[in-house]
N, C-alpha and C positions, 0 to 999 in steps of 0.2 A: 829346380828348385820346390818343392814342396808350397802347395796354395795354402799349407794350414800351418805350416810347424815353422823352422828359422835353420840357418846352415850353421854348422862350426869352421871354423875356416883353419884353423890349429893344424901346421903341420902333421903332427905325433899325434892327431885327435884318435884316429883311426888304429886297431887292434889286426894284428895279422890275421888275413883273411877276411878280412871286409870289405865289400862295395864302396864305393865312392858314395851313391845316394844312402847310405848310411849315415853320412855328416849332416841327412837331414831330418828333424823330428820339432817336438814340441822343446821350448827353452829349459823347461823341468827336467824333461830329460836328459837333453844333453850336458847340462849343467853337471848332475847326479851321473853321469860317465864322462865327468873330468874336463870336459871343454873351458877352457877360461872366460871369464863371464866377457871381456874384451873382446875375445875374436868369435861373438857370437854375432851375425850378420841377417838383419830383418828390415828388409827394404820395405816400407807401407805406403800405402795409397795417399792418394791428396788432390783435391780439387782446387784447380788456378780458374778465377775470374779473367779472362783477357780482354775483353769488352763489355763493361756494365755502366753503359751509359742509364741514366734517369730516366723516369717517366717524366714525362711532358707534363709543366702543371697546368698550363691554360695559352693554348693554340691561339684562340683568337689573341689574347695579348700580343700572342711574339709576332704574329702580321700583322696587327698594330704598329708594332715598332718597328717593320722591317726587317724581323729577324727572320733569316732563310732556313736557319735548324730544321730536323726533321722531326717532326712530331712522333713518340716514341711511346707506345703503352705497353711493350712489354720488356721487362727486364731480369736478367743480363741476356745480353746478343750472343756473344761469343766463353765459350766455357773446355778448357782441358781436363781431363780427367785421365791421372795416372793409378790404373786400376792393377791392384795385384789379384790373381787368380782367385776366384771364391769369394772374395771381401768386397762387397758392395760400400759406393760411393756417392753421394746424395749432393744436390744442390738444391734451391728454393728456386722457383721461375714464379714472379709476379705479373700479374697484368692487371691492366684500370682504364678502364672506358672514359677516357679522358672528354673533356666539353670541347664541342665545335669541331670533331676531326671531318676531317672530306670524305665527301663522299663521290662515287662517278655512277651513274644508273643508267642501264640500256636497255629501251622498252622495244622486245621484240614479239613481232605481230603477226598473226597468221590472216592474210589476207584474201583469201577463199569467199566464194560466192555467201557463203552462211553466215558471214563475220560482217554483213553491209553495212546491220543496224547498229554494229559496235563501233565503227569508223566514227562518226561523230561527237564519240567520247572522249577519243582518243586525241581527235582533234584539239579539244580545250584543254586536254589534261596537264599540255606543258604549264602553261601560267597559275593551273592553280597547285601543282605538286610543286613548283616554283615557292609559291608564295608560304605552303604546307611547311616544306624541310627549310625556310628558314627560322622555326620554330627548333629545328634541332643543330644547324651548321648553317654557318654563312660561306661555306666552299662546296657548294651544288654542282654537278653538271650532268647532262642529260642526251642520249642518244637516242638513235631509233634505228629499226629495220627490219626487213618484212618476209616472210616466206609463202611460198604454197606446194609446190611439190617436183619432182625430177618432170621435165618434159616429152617422157617419152611413154610408148601404150604399154601398160595399160591405167596409167596414172592419170592421161590426160589423153586426150582426143588428138591426134595429131593431124586430122584434116585441118586444108589450110583457112580455111574461113574458120573455125574453131582456134586455131592456131591466132588469128588475127584477132577472135572477141569471142572468148569462151562462152561469154554469157548469152548470145543469139539475141542483143538488143542496141537499140541505140537511143534510148529514152529512161533517164534523162541524160543519161551519158555510155558510149559503150563500157566494157571491160577490161581490164589493162592486158595485155598476151601475158600467159603464166610464166611462171619464173621458177626454179626452185629459192635461190637465197638472194636478197638485193639488199645492200648496205646504202643506208641513204642517210644518216644525219651522224656525223662523228661526234664524242661527247665536247660540251658548249657549256656555257653559262648563260646563255643566251635563250629563253624560255622563250622570244620573240619568235625565233629563227626556229626552234621545233612547232610549235605551230604553224608556223607560215608554209614548213615541209610536208607539215603531215596533213595538212590539208588538203593539200596536191596531188595527196596518194589515192586511187583511184580500185576497186577491188577488182578482182580476176576470178578464174575457176579451175576447178580440176573436175574427174569424176568419181575417183572410188573416196570413201569414208576416212580414212586416215591420211595425214598429211607427211610433208618430210620437216616437220621440225627439229630432229636432230641431227638433221644436215646444218640447220640453219643456228643449233645451238655450238656444235662443234665449230662451226667459222667464227661465231661471235667472240668465243671464248679463246682461240689461237689465234686469230688476225689484233693480236693487240696494238699493233702498230694503227693499223688502220681505223680503228675501233678509236684509239685514244685512253686505253687504259692507266691509270696510274696504279702507285702501288699504294693505293688508300684501302676504304670500305667498298667493295665490288658487288653491285650489285645489277641481278639482270634479271627481268619483268617477262615472263614467256605467256603470251596472251593466246588462248586458242580455245574451240568451242567440240574440238575433235581430238580424234588417236592420233598416235603416230607411227611410220615406219621403223623398223630397225633391222640390223645386222641381217641378211638372208633375204628380207624383201625384193633387192635388187633383183634377182633373179627370176622374176615375174617380167623383168621390162630387158632383160638379158645383160643386166651388168652383174659379174662376178668379179671382178678386182674388188679387194676389201678397201674401208676407208683409211687412210693414210696418217689422218688425224693433222693434218700439215693447213697452214691458209695458203689458200687458191682463191681469193678475189684479184679481178681484173677488172679496173674503171667501177670498184665496187658492185661487183658481178661476180657471184660462184660460178667457176667453169668448170667443173670437176662432177654436176649435178648427175651428169649423164654417161659418166665412166668409171667412178666410184661407187660403191656401195653405200648405202645407211650404214652410219657410225653403232654399233654396238650400245644397250645404255649401260654394261658396265665403262665401254671405252669412255662415253660423253663424261660420268659419274667422274672416273683418275685423274679426267682432262679438266674437270672444273675445281677439281680436288686441288693439282698444281696450281692452277690459275689465280686461287684464293677467290672463287666467283660462288654469290651467294644466291639461290635461285628462288625466283616469285612467282607460280605457278599459279594463274588465273585464269581458269576455267569453269565451261559450266556443271551442272551440276550433275548431268549424264555422265560426263567423262572423271567425273573428281577420281574416282577409283584408281583409275589408268596412271594418275600423277600421285599420288601417294606409296610413291616406291621410295624403299630404305636404303636402298642402295646408293642412291645421292647426298651426298655432304651437306650440310645446312642448309635445306630447304623448307619451303613454306610454299603451304595450298589453299588459298581463297577461292570463293565461288563467285562466280561471275552473273549479276541481272542480265534478265532479258536482252539490256541493251547497253551493258557496260558501264550505265551511271555509277557505280559504287566503285569504279576501278581504283581512283584515290584514295578511298577509304580500306583499300586490301590492300594497296601497297604499303602505307604506314602503318597500320596494323603488323604486319608479315615484317617488315623493317624493323619494328620495336620484339617483336617474337624472336627475331635472327640474333638481336644485340644486345638482347636481355641474356644469354647460355652462351657460354665458356665452355667450351671442351676440346680439350689436351690431346693432339695427336702426335704420331714420330714417323720419318722413314722408315724401312726396312733396316734393321739391325744387322750385325754381323753374322753369321752363324756363331750358337753359341749362347749368345750374350742374352741379358734377360733384364728386363726395364718395368718399374713399377711406380704406380703414382698414386700420393696422398693428397687430400684439398681439406682444404681451410676457406670456406664462402663468407657470404656473411655474416650468418647465424655462430662461427666459429668452432662448429663440428665439426671434427676431423672423419672423414672419410676417407675408404678404402677400396681397394679392388677397380670395379668398372666407374662405380661413381666415385674414385679419385680421381677421376679424369673432367670433372664436368662441375659446374657451379652453374643454379640457376637465379632469374630473378633479381640479375645485375642492372644495377640505375648507374647514369654518368656519377662520376667522380666516387663510385666503389673501386675501393682494388682487395684483390683474391690473391692466393698464393695456393701453389702446385710444391710440395716435395718430390724431385724424381731421383730416382735411387736405380742405379745401373752395375750389374755384376757382370764381370768378364768370366768366360771358359778358363780350363785348362794352356796353357799356354800352347798358342800355332805357331807353324813358319812367319817370321814378320816380315808385314808387306813393306811397299816402296814406300809408302805412304801411309801413316795414320789413319786408321779408319776411321768414320765420322758417322754423325747421325744427327738429325734436325727434329727438331719440336717447336712446334709453333700450334696457335689456336684454329681451330676450322675456321674459313671462310676470312680468314686475315693474313695480310701479306709479310706481316713479320714473323719473324722464326730466332728461333734461339740455338747456333750452329754449336753441338757440343765433339770436340775430338776427342776420340779413345785412345790412348796410348798405354797398353799392357806393360807389367813390370815382369818381365820374364827370365831377368839376367840379375845377379850380386853386384855391387857395386867394385866384390874384390875382382873381379874381372878383367877391371880396367887395368887393375895393377896388375896381368898378370907379368910374367917372366920368360923371355923365350931365350931356349939355350940354357936353362939356368945348372949351375952346379950340382945342385939337392940332384937333380934328375940323370945321375950317374955321368957326370961328366959331360950336360950339357945336349942328352940325347933326347929332352922333351923341354916342357913349358910347365915353368910352376904357375899353376892357376886355382886358388882358393885352398891354399894348403897341400894341393894333389901333384900330380904331374899327368900331363896330357903327353902322350909319349908320339915320338916322329912314326912314321911309317916303317916298320920292319922291325920293330925295337915293341917289347911287350914287357909285363915286370910292375910291380906297385912304383918304384923307382926306375923305371926301364929299364934295367940293368940287364938284362937279355935278348939277345938278339934272336929272334925269330928262326932263320935259316939255321943256324949254329945249334940251336937247340933240339938235343935228342931224346925224342917221345918215351921211350923206354923208359932211359936214365931217368926224365921228368918224373914220369910215373912211379918208378921206387921212391923218389924222394916225398910224393905226396900220399903214402902207404904207411898210417900208422900200426906200428907192432908188427909186420907183413900181413897187415889184415888183405884179405882180397879186393875189396872196393878201394877204389881209387877217393880220397878224400871223404870217407864213411858215407859214400853215396851221396853226399848232400852239394857237389859242388865239381869242379874241374880242374886239371891240372894247369897250371900256367909258368913255363919258367921254372919247374922245380917247385913250385909252390900253389896251395890251394887256395881258389876264387869260390868264396861260397854262396851258392843262389839263396833266394828266395825262398820260404815254404809253399808248396801247391796248392794248400785248402785257403791260407790266409795271405796275400803276399806282403801284410806290413809285419810279418813275424818272416825271420833272418838266421840263418846257421854261422855263425865266425870260429876262430880260432886255429891252429896251426893246420888242424886235418878235418876242421868244419866239423868237429867234435861237440862243439857248442852249441845252447839257443838259447831264446829268452822266453819260451813261452815252453815249456816243459817242468814246471817246477809243482811243486803241491798245490792244493786248493784248499781255499777253507770257503762255507759258503757261498760255493759259485764262482769264487772271484782267485784269481792265482794270488800265493801269497797272502792271501784273505783282505788284499787291495793298501795292505800294511806292509810294503814291501817291495824289492824289484828282483826280478830273478835273474841272475847270472849264472851261467852256463849250467842250467837243467836245479840250480839251488837259490834259497831264498835267501837273500839279504833283509833283514828288520829293518825297518825304522827304530828308533831309539827307545822309542816304551812299547817295545814288542820282541815276543821270543817265538821259539818252537820251526818246526819243518815249514809250516804252512802261516808262519808270522800270526799264530792263531791267540797267542798266549799275552795277555798285555802286561804289563810288569805293576800299572798301579792298581792298588787293593779296592778303587774308587765302586766297582763294579758288586764288592763283596760287603759294602758298608749295611747295616741293618739302621732304621728309623733313627735309634738310638747313637748313629756312630760306631757302632761296636762292630770289628770283623764276624761276617757268619754270627751275630746276637753273641756272641761268647759260647757259640755252642759248636765250633767246624772252623777249620783251616781254608784259606784261599788258595787256590789252586788251577793256574791258568783263567783266572777271572771268575772262577765260579766256585761254590763252596762244597765243600767234602764235610757232612756234620756228622760229630762222632758218635752222635744216638741215632741208632733208626729209627725213630718215631717221630723225629723233626723232619721238617722237609720244607721246600720253601727254596727262592733264590738267596736269601739268607738265613736260612734255617729257623726263620720264624713262626712255621706251623707244626702243630704238636695235635693232632685230631684225637687222640687216643691220650692224651694226657688231661688230668681231672683239672678243672678252670683254678685260678685263684681262691676263688671264693669257697670250694670245696675243700681246698687246701686248710684253708681256715677253719674250718665248720667245728670240730673238734674242739679246738682250742676257746670259741666264742661260747661254744654251748658250756663246757665244763666251768669259764670265768663266770659267764653271767646266769648261769642258770643251773650248777653244777650238777650236769647230766651228764652221761659220757663216759668220760674219764675217772677214774679213783683221783682223791684230792692230789697226794703225792706227784700221781704222774701229770697232774696238770699242772702243778706248781715247776716240777721239773721243765716239761717241754712247753709252755705256755707261757714262761717268762718274758719273751719278747714283746707282746704286747702290750701297748700302751690303751687302757679299755676306758670308754668312756660311758657311762649307761645313760638312756632317753626316755621318756615316758612313753610314746606312741610314734607307729610308723610314719606318721603324717609330718613328723618334725625333720626326718631324715628325707622324706620326697623333697622339702625346701631346702634345701641345701644344693647350691649350682654347680653344674660341672666342671672338672678339674684337672687337669694330666693324672695321672697317676689314681685317680681317686674311683675306686669300684665297689659298685651297687649291687648287696648282694640278697639272696633271698633261697633261703635255707629251712632241712624240716627236720625236725630234733625227732629224741628216740620215742616221744611219746605222738609222733602223728601232725606237730603242731608246725606253723609257720614261723621263722623268725627271721627279720629283718634287720640289717647291718651294713653302714658305710665302713670300706675300706682303704687305706689310703697307704701303699708300701713303700717302704721305705728302709735304709738304718735301723726305724725301730717302727716295727708297724702300728699303725693310728688306727683303733676301731672305734667305733662309737654303735651300740646296739640297741634296737628297741625293747622296753621292757613289754611290751606289748605283745603277748604271744596269739593265734587263733588256731582253734582244729579245722583241718581240711576236707574232713567229710560233711563237719557244720558250715563250714562258710561254701562249699561247693552246693551245698544243698541249698541254704540261703538262695543263691546265686540263680540256681534253677527257679528257685520259687518268684523271685524279682523279673525274670525270664516270663516265665508264665503271666504274671497279672498283666506285663505289659503287652503280649499278645491275646487275651481274653475279650471275647465281644459277642454280642445277644446273637443266638441264631438268626434271630428273625431278619436282623440286619442285614444279614451275608447272603445274598442272591442265588449263590450260586453253590451253600451249605446242603450235605445231602448225609441223613445219620446214617455211621455205620450200624447201626441194629437193626433188624430185619425181622418181622412177625410173620408165619406162616401158618391158616388156621385150615385145618384137617376137615373137611367137609363131610367125614363118615363120622367123624367121632362126635357121640354123643353123651351128653353129662348123665352122669348114673345119679 
């Protein structure tokens, strides 16, 4: 089935020698070729909302009433798209930041020796952050974890005394033995417990500057059960004053096994730190995206540039003060920045599929392209919408289950599941008739008006046995008038009948006919279009639409294009042929014979009669009376009177020169009897022109002394040898 057309299922629709695929075309073309309108098959795509739970109005009120319904910020949840190949289907995704949405925050801290001055600020963070977050949500939980680095050389010293106390001190207390990552407190709403457990932590130490932060990040993300992550807003605060080791650095310690991205906590301690390499930044980014974790980097100014990486989804970076006393401010500001922007993303599409987004944010302006995926400056209670459009490619072999794509806002656990169901079959295929009598006594299945033959049977109606059909006999039946080429060289002979092929230059062009002698792309062209765009090419000849004729349908039957402004055909001076005027007189030209460059003007044609009737000049009295009786003459005093007459259709303002060289002004209105108003005032041309020249000269006269650039045209030269006698 063509992705851009329709299918005709009428059994006798195809002509002899035509292929089955020629049943597919546009509706207009199929109807013109004789397909009954009730046999047009045109399946359309559709969008079905399978799960469309409404956005939660007020989660706090819901909890107060002890309703255990899931809090919803994203709508709909499941969509089924029935996709016609090449035809996009769209649906709207709504997002709203609801009030009092639950938050989980996990604090991951670097406990290397350089962070000793920061630990007291973190110890008092629990109660302060709990108090601050009450302004945002009543359902807030915190957890805590710490990291140092892999416990092998060259990251730490493996001397026994250094493994016991990497700081080499006893006052005010010794350092704790080094570790890769330790989970200390699962997510809890008990702020006092956070303060108590963090207060019991001691600093540790290592040798090199970078730390094992990526190991800790990976475990904090994938160990969901141990951390206690819920499907709510997930925040992870990563606090350090150093850089990080990444994939490949493990070789320095003899560790070559890649990080597998799985949870390896035993009694809350990471057990694979010394056997698996550090994860890559991209691996961590993909895991954070998959687990819907939004990360806040609280780092010192010296290493800030290391954490401003663009590959991580939904992250914010804040600068720690010398003792981390501003950590609370960093977390609150970063949380507001992260949650005020919504960025839609989707899982990988099946091959050939295309997705696009447009958005309407708070300002209701339409955004397209990459900007169509995001909305910024979103406050609690604001609702924004995204229009998602998905297009399927050409039909591919059907999979066991319909492909799916997941759409969700970055950093949020809620998602829209989109099931993709391509439409690659016509509904008439469900009504197939096996062993149909139409197909040569049951030798095939009648499906959508055509026969699908059994193995070994060929022919349009499965009427021929391939084994019994003789090649020489078939070839003879497929030659037109004993021609040398089978099927005119445009097809193959099957069961004594020609099966025509498509054109090699343009696959949309096909041959047909008993001997493939016909085509629909070999007709005459007019103005660059086959059949002038006003007809259909049938077997090499144009079949013109009702209002046109000619070999290329170039001639309109209507004379409309030949009508002049006065609605006369060719201005009454020619004949309309094939939509164009052919003028009787060669002097006339133009689309409607309206132009005559060599013809005298209407004023000149009436000049002799005006002169003889008004001034007795030119024609003798008898000739004047005979030739000029049609004039309805009115005399006025001066030419100025004529100038005040308003313009109107058919009115001509004329100025002619009489036999004595004087100007004569008159108004002429043409009709059955021409009306002429003539001014009795006449003026000699020479006198008038000289008077005009004098006026111009007077206007341009000035004193020579007033013109600073004036130079006289007269030059006087004195001969020094001249002596006056």
